[in-house]
N, C-alpha and C positions, 0 to 999 in steps of 0.2 A: 465664368461669368455667375457670379453670386446671385442667391434668390430665384436663379432661371432652371428649368431641366429636372424638378425634382421629380424623383422616381416612384411617385404615389399615386397611385389608381384613386381618383376622385370619386369612381363610382354614380355618377351623375343619375343614372339610368335608375338604380336604387336606391339612393337617399331623399328620394319623393315619398317611399314607404315607409310612412310611421313603424309599420312591424322591423322592418330592415333596422331601421335606426337605432333601436329598443334593442334588439337583441345583438347588435354590436358593440352596444355600450357595457351590454350585459355578457359579454363574451370574456373567457377570462385571462385570454391573450391579450385583450383592450391596455390600450397606454394611452395614458391623459398625458398634455402638454400643459401646465398652468403658466399662466402669467398674471402680473400684477401692473395696471395702468400701462399696458403695450412693454414690458419690461419683463427680462426672464430673472429667474431666481436662480443665485448662483453658487452655488460650493465649491471649494478645492479641486474638486472631481469635475465639475465643468454643471452645464444647465441642468438644473432638475427637472426629470420627467418622472414619473410614475405607472407601475402596473397597476390596474383597474382594481388590484387585490388590495394594493395600499393607499386608494385614495378616495376610501369613504369621506374621510373630512372633508379633504379639497370639495368633492363635489356637492356638501352641504352647506359650504360656502360660497360657492361660486354660483355664478349664473347659469341658464342652459347650456349644457356644452355643446360645442358646435363639431360637427364629424367633418375632419379631414380627408379622411378618405382611408384606403385599404394599402400597409404596407405588406405585402403579399398577402398571407390571411389573416396580419394583424389588423382590429382596426384602430384608429388613432383618432385623439378628442381634445379638442382645445379647451381647456377650463379658465374662467376671466375670475380672479380672485379678490377686483377691484374694487367692490364694496366693502373691503377689509383696508384698516390701516396698513402702510409699508411694515410698521414693526408687527403687527399680527401675522401679515400675508407671509414674513420671514421666517416668524416662529413654527407658524403652521408647518411648512416645508420642511424644517430642520435647518432652512438655508443660512449663508452668511451675509448676503447681501442681494439686492437688484440690480440689474444691468441690463443696458439696453442693447437690444443683438446688433447693432453696429461695432459698437465698443468691443466686441466680441468674436467680429470675425475672423481674424487672424488667427485661433486658435480653433475654429470648427471646419467642419469637412463641411464642402458646397453643398450636401442634403440634407445637413443639421440646418445649416442657415436660412438653408430654402423653406425647410419646413418651418421654425420660430419664426420668420418672414411673414411666412404663407397665415399662419396662425394669427398673428400681431393683427394682420390686416384685418382678417375676417372678428375679430374680436373690438376691436377700434368701432369696426362698422356696427355692430351689434349695439354696443353703448352710444352712439349717437344718429342712431336709428330710435328713439322709444315711441316717437310719435311721429305722424302723419302730417308732413308737408303741406297736404292738400285741405283736410278737413281737426287736423289736430286729436284726433284720438289717439290712442297707444294701440301700438302695432306690438305681434305676435311671433312668434320664430317658426317655422317650418322647414322642411327639406333638409332635417337636420342641420338645421342652421345657417340654409345657403338662400333663404329667402324669409321677408319678414310680410306680413299682411295686415292692413289697419284693420283694426275692430270696428270702427263705425262705417266709412264707405268702401269697406274691401278692398282699398288699391293695392297691386301688388308690388313690394318694395325690392328690391335685386340689391347685392352689392354693385358699389359705384367704385367705378374705373376712371381715372381723372388720365389721361394721355398728355407726355409730355417729347417734345424734341429736345436732342442733344447733337452738335454738330460741331465736327472738327473743318475748319474754314481753311482752304490751301490756295495761297499766289500761284499761280504758275509760274517758270522762268527759273534761273538759275543763280543763287541755289536754291530748293526749293524751300518755301518758309509754310506755319502755319499759323492760325489766329489764335492766340490766348487773352483770355481776359481777367483783370482781377475785379473779382466782385464787390460791395461795397461791405459783407459782413466776411468776407475773407482774412487771414493773415496777409500782413505787408505784402509776404514775399512770395505768395501763393497767387499761380493766375493758372488757369482751366478753362476749357472748351467753354462754350456759349449754349445755353439751356433756356426753356421754355415753356408752359403749359399751352397748348393749342386752345384756340378760341372756334366757339361756333361761326361755321360757315367757313370753317378754312381746311382746307385739305394739310397733309402733313408737310407738304414742301414748301406751300404758301406759308406755315408756320415757322418753318427756317429762313426764309427770307425775310419774313418782317422781325423776328428776333435779332437778325447777325443784325437788320439795318436798324431796329429802334435804341436798342444795346450799340451795339459798334460802331454804328454810323457807316456802316460799309454794304455793298452790294455784292451779289452772288450771281451767279449764271446757272449751268448743271447743278444739281441736287442730286447725289446718290444715297438710295440705304444702303446701310452697312449689318446691324445688327439693333436687336431688343434686350431690354432688361427687364422682368417683375422689378417693382420698385413700390411694395408697401407701405411707404412711410408717410403717409397712412395707406395711401389707396392708389398707389400710380404705376403707371409701363413709362419707362425712359424706351425712347426710339431715336436709336441713333444713326447718322447719316455722315457724308462726308460732302462740303459741297467746292464748289470755284470760284472764287472771286475774281470780280470785274477788273477792278485796279487795286492799288495798294492804299487808297483813302481810309483814312477812320479816324470817327469823332463820338468817341464812348458818350454816353451819356449823362455821366458824372453822378449818376443816381445809382442805378442798381450795376453799373458798370463805370468804375474808378479809374480803369487804366486799360486798352487796348495795343494789343505787340503784335508783330511778326516775330516769328523764332525759327529760326534754323534748327535743321536736325541735330548740328553740332552744338547747339547752344541749349536746345532742350535734353539733350542727352547727357550736360555737364549741371544743367540745372536739378535731373531725376538723380544726378549721385552726389548732389551734394547735401548732406545732413539740415544744414542750417537754411539753404534753402527752402527746403521742401520741395516733394513732389508735385507737380501739376494735376492731381487724380488724389482721390481715395482707395485703400485696396478692392473695394467691393464693388467700386463704380464704374459703369460700360466706358466714362471718360476714359480710364485706363486701356480698355479695348482700343477705342479706336484712337491713341493718340500712341500707342503701343504699334499696331499693325501700320500705320503712317509712318513710323519710324524706320520697320521694319523693310517697308518697302524705299524706304528712300536710302537705305542702306546696301541696297541691293542695286541701285539702281547709282 
C-alpha cells in the first residue's frame, strides 16, 4: 500500500536535540529531498534528490530544512523551494519539470513514494503554520521541523493529522454485492467506495454510518476495520472499513454523490478490465485494497 510502511527511523527521541539535527544536516552522507509547492522536481532519470555535498545552493533558497529521519545511518531532510518561481526552482535543480507524487506513483517503489509523500505533508504544514491561531504571532520551527512554537504566547503547534474513513459496503445474500458511488468530481463512468472526514465527537464507526447514510442514503449494521493508509495530501490518514448493509435501499444525496449502485463481483471485475470504463480506484488508493480483497473473497466463495 503506497505512502505507508516507510522504512525510515524517524529518530523521535533524538530530533529534539538541536545539536543532533545540526550534526545530521552536516553529515557528508546526508541526503536532501527538495520540493516546490508540494510537487517533486523531476528529470528523465526520476525524482531529484541531492547529497548534501551538492545541495548548498538549494539550502540557500529553501526554508529551514525538515529532518525526516535516518535511512540506516544516512540522515534525510526535506527542503522547500516554494519561495522561488517554478522556473527558478526547475533551473536550480537542473530539472525538466515539476510533478505531483500521485502522478508519478506508477514509476516509484513504495518506499520512495512514501518518503516523498511524508516530505510533502511536512513541508505543506510548515508553509501553512507560519502564524499562531491563538494570538497571531509568528511561529518558529523546532525539533528538526516536527514542532512550531508561537513566539508570542509560546503555544506548541504540532503537525495536524486529519482522519478520514473509506468504506466498502457489502449487501448480504446471493450474489454478493458491494456499494460504489459516482462522486460529483469524478469521471462519468468512475464509481468508487464512499469516504469522508471524521467529525468531532464521532468514533470511526460513527463516521462510517453517517457518511454512508448522508451520501448514499443507505443504512449499515456491523462495521469492521480492514486497514489504514497514510494520506498526506496534505495531512490525512485513511482508515478503511468493510460494512454490512441493512437493506438494498439507496438514496444518493445528488450533491457529493450523483449516483450509487450495487455491483456484483462479476460486474466489478468486468469494469476493472475495461480500459474505456476505468477502474473503481486509483493505483495508490486504499480503495484498491478494499475492492481487491473483497473480490478475492467473492471468488473463493
